[in-house]
N, C-alpha and C positions, 0 to 999 in steps of 0.2 A: 504494500500500500504506500503510495506516495505521501510524503509528509509536506505540508505547506506551512510556510512561516510568513505571517503578516508583518511586513517591515514598516509600512506606513499606509495611509488610506489609498495611496495611488498605486502601490505595488503589491503583488502576491507572487512570491518566489516559490518555484518547485525545487525542493532541496534534495530530491531523491537522485541517486546515481546508480545506473545499471552496471553490474559487474562486467568488465571487459569492453564496455562501450565508451568511447571517448566523448566527453562532454565539455562544453565551454564553462566559463566562470558562473558561479551560482547566481550572481546578480543579473545575468542575462536571461534567466528563465522567468519570464513575466507573464502573468495572466491578465489580459485586459478586461475591464468591465464593459458592459454593454454601452455605457455612456462613452467610454474611451474609444470603443470601436467606431463610433460615429464622429469622432473628433478629427480635424485635419491633421495630416502627418506632422506638419511643422509645429503644431501645438504639443503633440506628444513628445517630439524631440526637445522642445523648450522645457517641458515639464520634467523631463528625465535627462537633464543636461550633464549629469555626472557620468553617464555611460554613452558609448558610441551608438549611432543608428544601427549598425549591424548587430550589436549586442541587444539593442532594444527590440528589434523586430525578428531576429534570426530564429528564435525558438518556436515560432508559429507553425513551421513546417519542417519536415525531415531535411529537405534540401536546403532550407534556410539555415538550419542548425549547422549543417556541414559547411555552408558558406561562412557563417559567423566564425567557426573554428579556423577555417583556412585563412581568413583575413587576419584574425588575431595572431596567427602564427606566421603570417606573411609567406604562406606556402600554398599557392593556388593549385599546384599539382595534386593536392589532397583531394580536391573536388573533381578535377578533370580526370584523374585516374579512376576513381570510383564510377564516374559517369561513363567512361570508356568501356568498362566491363559490362555495364547494363546495356549500352548501345550495341555492342558487338553481339551479345546474346540475342537481342531483339532482331538484329539484322540477319543473323544466321537462321533464326526461326522463320523469318519472312521469306528468305530465299528457298527454303524447303517447302513452305506452304503455298507461295504464289509464284506464278511464272514470270510476271513482269512487275516493275516498280510502280508505285502509286504516283499518278500525276497530281501535282499540287498547284492550285491556282489561288490567288488572292488579288485584291485591288483590281476590280473590273474584269473578272473572269479570264484574265490572261494566264495561259499556262506558263509558269515561270521555271519550274524544274520538276524532277521526279525524285522519289525517295523510297528507300527500303525500310525506313523507320516508320512503318505503318502504324505502330503502336501509339506514337505521339507526333504526328506531322506538324503540329503547331510549333514545336521546338525548332524544327528545321526551317519553317517559314519565318520564324522570328529572327534566327541568325541570318537568313537570306535577305530579309527586308532591311536589316541593320548593316548588312555587308560585313559583319563581324567574322564570317567564315573565311574572309580573305586575309585576315590578320595572321602574321607568322606565329604559329603555335609555340615556337621556341621562346618567344618573348615572355611567356608566363613564368619562366624560371628566373626572370630578372624583375623581382616584385616592384621595386621603386620605379624603374623605367616603364613597366607596364601600367603602373598606377597613374603615371603622368599622362599616358594615352587615355586612360579611363577618365581622368579629370577633364581633359580637353573635350572628349565626347560628351560628358555630362554637362559641361558649361554650354555647349551648343544646344543640347536637348532641352535644358531648362530655360534657355532663352526662347526656344520655339514653343515650349509647353510650360509656362510659368504656373499654370493651374495644377500641375502635378503636386505641388506642395499642399494644395487644398484638398487633395484626395483623402478619403477616409479609409480605414482598414476594411470597413464593410463594402465600400465601392470596389476596392481591389479584390476582395474575396468574391464578389459577384462576377467580376470580369474573369477571374481565374476559373470559375465554375464552367465557363464556356470552353476552357482549355481541356476539352474532354478527350478520352482515349479514342484513338482510331479515326478521327476526322478533324478537319479544319473548320472552325466556325464560319458559316456562310457570309456573315457580315464583316469579316476581318479585312482590314486594309493596312497598307504600309503605315499610314498615319497612326492607326491604333497600336500597331506594334511599337512605333516610336514613342507613343505616349506611355506604354508599359515600361519601356526602357527608361524614360524620364522619371517615372515613379520609383523604379529600382535605384536610380541615382539618388533620389531623396532619401531612400531607406539605407543608402550606403552599401548596396549589394550588387550594383551593376558589374563590379569587377568579376564576380563569379560567372555571370551569364556571358560576358565578353570572353573570359578565359575558356569557358566550355566550347563556345563557338569556334574560337581560334585554334584550340588544341584538338578538337574532336570532329570538326566538320570542314569539308572542302567540296567544291563543285567540279565535277568532271565535265569540262566544256565540250568534250567529244560527244557524249551522249546526254548531256544535260541532267545527270543524276548526282544528287548530293551523296557524297561518300562520308564514312564515319570511322573514327578511331584509326586503327592500323591501315585501313584502306587508303588513308590520305598520304601514306609514306610515298614520296617521290612525285606526288601530284602537284602540278604548277598551280599556285593559288590565284594568279592573275592571268 
């Protein structure tokens, strides 16, 4: 049974630690109230200024927790390596089950690429829309240099989408509910993908998405198929 410790009226920390499972600092495990879920992100960040945004928001999902730990340790390969294993298992299963790759379209019904990651094509489309699959994956091993690239991208995104700071956790949760298994939301556009990236910038977690795209995805311009993980070895990114 998880033990909870009420630190102050704004925070509820989950202090349980699973044996053998790496976890972040205890102060990062926060349970938001219903009222806080409706608050703008910038208000939550201001109200919890003693901790970083990745710490504040990371424990809400498994992938967010992995991202929080990777950023804390300045080791983005922690999240890209685990993602690569999951990707390659899904791709292998897809090749056995389906003869051809899935055609993925967004932004006005244009067929932009094909993918074998049929389990979650939204992830591929997100990387494709952001052009993050074109980033040299080797950069993730140079944390400070990579973070400068992230910061430049985020500055541009937040200039284009200043409303991202006004987004609530409830709004983001509803958006991600459309990030369903096996299909791309029919109303998804490049602008919506960029808005999602801007929100991740506010939450301090864009580094992980960008790193995953850079390290684990590349486009084969010969057949228009998005490749994943070890399939990208030797593939020209541009």
